[in-house]
N, C-alpha and C positions, 0 to 999 in steps of 0.2 A: 679551364679552371673556373669555378663558380665566382660570381661577382655579386657583392653585397653593397647596396646603396641606400641612402635615405632621401625621401622627397616629402615636402610639406603636403599634408593631407588636405583634401578639399571636401566640400559637402557631397560631391559625387562618390566619395570613398566611404561615406558614413555607414551604409548598410553592410558592405563587405568587412570593414574593420570591426563593426559590432559583432558580426558572425564569428570572426576569428577570435576576438576577445572572449566571447561567451564560450566557445569551444575550448579555448586554452584554460580559462579559469575554472570551468566545470570539471575538466579533467584533473586539474590541481586539487579541487575539492574532493573528488573521488579518491585521489591518491593519499591525501593527508588527513582528510576527515573520515575516511572509510565509511561513507554513507550515513554518518551520524547527523540526523536532522535536528537534534537538540543543540548543536553547536553552531554558532554564528561567528565566522571569522572574516571580518571586512578586509583583511589584507589578502586573503585568498580569493574572496569574491567581493570586490569593492562595490559600494553602493552605485546602482545604475549601470553596472558593467554589461548588462544585456539590453540596455535601452538605446535605441537609435537616437532619440532626442538628447540624451546625455552625451553621446558621441558627437553630435552636431554642436552642442554647447562647447565641448572641449576643443573641437576644431576651430570654432569661431573665436574663443577667448584665450586658449593656451597655445603653446608651441607643440603641435601635434604632427609627428612625422610618421609616414608609412614606411615599413621596411620592405625592400625589394630584394629578392633572391633570384638572380638571372631574370630581372624585369618582372617577376611575379610577386604580387603583394602577399607577404607571409606573416605580417605582424605589424606592430606599431610601438612607438615610444612617445610618452607625453611629458613635457618639461614645463615647469613654472619658473620664470625668471623673476628675481627680486632685485631691482637695480641692475647693475651690470656685473657684479662680482659674485652673486650668490644664485644658485639654481637648485631646483628640486626635481628629481625624477619621480613623477606621480605614478606612472604605470609603464611597464614594459612587458610586452607579450609576444610570443612567437608561436605560430601554429605548431601543435605537438608533432605533426608529421615532418616538420623541418628542424626539430630540436636535435641537439647533438652534432651540429655541423659548424659550430663556432660562430653562429650568427649573433648571439647575445653579446659576446665579448667584442666583436667587431662593431656592433651598434653603439656600445658604450664609448668606444674610442672615437667613432664618427661624431657622436653628439658632443663630446668634449672639444673636438676640432671645430664643430659648428659654432661654439660659443667660446672662443679663445680667451676672453676676458674673465670668464668665471673662474674663481680660485677656490670656491667651496661648493661641493655638491653634497646633497643629502637625500636620503630615502628611507622608507620603512618596509619591512617585510614580516611575514608571520613567523613566530617562533617555531612553528611546526614545519616550515619549509626548509629543512636542513640543507638541501642542495643549493638554495638561494644563498645561504650563509657562506658556503664555500666559494660560490661564484663571485659574490661581491668582495670578499676578502682577497680573492685572486686578482680582482680588478683594482685593488688598492684602497678599498673602503675599510674603515675601522669602526667597531661598535662604540657608540656613545651612550646608549641606554638600552636596557632590556628588561622585559617583564615576562610573565608566563604566556602572554598573548603576542607580543611583537618585539622585534629588534630594530633599533634605529642606527643607521650607519651614516658616516660622513667621510668624504674624501677631500683633502686639501691639496691644491696645486699651486706651486710657487709661481707668482707673476711679479717679476722683479720691478717692473715699471710702476707698480702700485704700492710696493712695500713701504715706501716712505710716508704714505698717507694712512697707514694702519695703526689704530690704537687697540691693542689686544691684551686681554687678561689683566685689565686695570680695574681697581675699585674706585669708581668716581661717583658713588652714591651720595645723595644729599647736595650735589652741586646745583647751583642756580644759573641758568643761562638767560640773559636779558639783552634784547636788541642785538642778537648775534645772527650772522649770515651762515646758515647751515644747509644751504641748498645742495641737493645731490648727496646728502649724507645717507650712508647705508648702515643698517644695524642687523646683526646676525647673532643669535644665541645670547642676546643681552637680557638682563633682568630690569624691567621698567615698572615693576609692581609699585602701585601707589604714586606713580608720577602724575604730574599735572601739566597740561599744555593749554595755554590760553592766549587769545589775541595774536595768533600766529598764522602764517600762511603754510598750509599743508596740501595745497592743490597739486594734483597729479601724483599723489603719493600712492605707493603700492604696499599693502599690508597682507601678508599671507602666512598661513600655518602658525598663527599666534593665538595666545590665550588672552581674550579680552573680556572674560566673564566678570560680572559685577562692576562693570565700568559705567561711567555717566557721560552722555553726550548732550550738551545743552547749548543752545544758540549757535548751531553749527550749520554752515552752508554745504549741503551735500548734493547740489544740482549736478546732473549728468554723471552720477556715480554708479558704479557697477557693484552690486551685492550678489555674490554667487558662491555656492557651495558652503553655506553658512548654517550654523545651528543657533537659531534665535528662540528656542523653546522657553516659555515662561517669561519672555521679555515684555516690557510695557512701553507703549508709545503714546505720548500725551502731547497735544497741541502740535501735531506733525502735519505738514503740507505734503500731500502725495500726488499732486497734479501731474499727469503723464506717466506715472509709475506703471510698470508692467510686471506682473507676477506670472511666471511660467514654470512648469515642472516643479511645483512646490507641494510639500506635504506637511502633515501635522506631527511627524516624529513617531517613534515607536510607541509612545504612551497615548497617542491620539488625543491630546488635549485640544479642545476646540478653540477657534479664534473668536474673539468677542469684539464687535464694533458697537460703540455707543456714541450717540450725538454726532454722527459722521455725515458729511455731505458727499454722497456717492452718485450724484446725478450723472447720467450718461455712461456709467460703467458697464462693462460687458463681462459675463461669465460664460465660457464655452468649454465643452468637453470636461466638465468638472464633476466630482462626486459630491453631491449636495444632500446626501441622506441625513435625515434628522436635523436639517438646518431650520432655524426658526427666525421669522421676521415679524416683529410686533411693533405697534404704535409708530409706524413709519409711513411716509408719503410715497405711495407706489404709482403715482400718476405717470402713465406712459411706459411703465415697466412691462416687459413681455417675457413669457416663458414659452420656448419653442414657437415664437412669433405670435403667440396668443396673448392679447392684453390681459394683465392680471385683474384689471378692473372688471372685465367681462367675466372672468372666472369667479371673482368674488360675488358679482351680481347673480350669476347662475347658482352659486352655492347658497346665497341668501334665499333665492326663490324655492330651491329644493327644501330648505329647512322650514319654509312657511307652510308647506303642504302637510 
């Protein structure tokens, strides 16, 4: 009898898992998009699904499990935990050659057992993937939101030991909390639009899958904070200290709006393996700056000599 298990993925699994994910999602795109290159469906082909670096990020930061079928890696499932009661299935994929063997349903059950304290699971899938709709509904998920592009699902599991601490379906808008101990508080599906939080301790907080557009962060201590899988397009940063910050696998979004640095101290910074086409540097101190280990001062000097001729 076939044996299906889960194991935490490691960096050594990154290449194989990326290959399986790409094969799986490309076949889904061929099935549901019918070769239409004018359609972009990020639920069928998620951003970075074919990138080994994105896989490494997910292994490092999220709960990434490889799926084993008789000890052979045949897929993966990626889970984001928020607190201890809420979790999100970011991606689940099984090699097309092994689909139809009950692997997906077994994996969902195994993941729920892996996190017994989670009482609310959610996920999204494409509106086009009709087989996914039937699968998740069979696994106890219910539709909470749907558009022409995607379906959002949630599954609630009763956890008796935590029931007494739950405040659910209450209208508490406009309430003011002052000098309260709310350590360990968990929020899921709440409306905090227009809320204000000041002079408060939010260290070690985890915020995921939230709409924070048009928000203001002022006089905030964000040392040793992880910013990942974010959309910061058209944002503005003023009087920000970025010492020790590391940017990796970052892009300019679909509209390719360029980044602007003004009056910034970037001494000692490094740019490697970056696309710097049409980048402009003007009225800046480039002392000691090198491009491909060639001092920029020497390049400018040579350029000046050529122009004199």
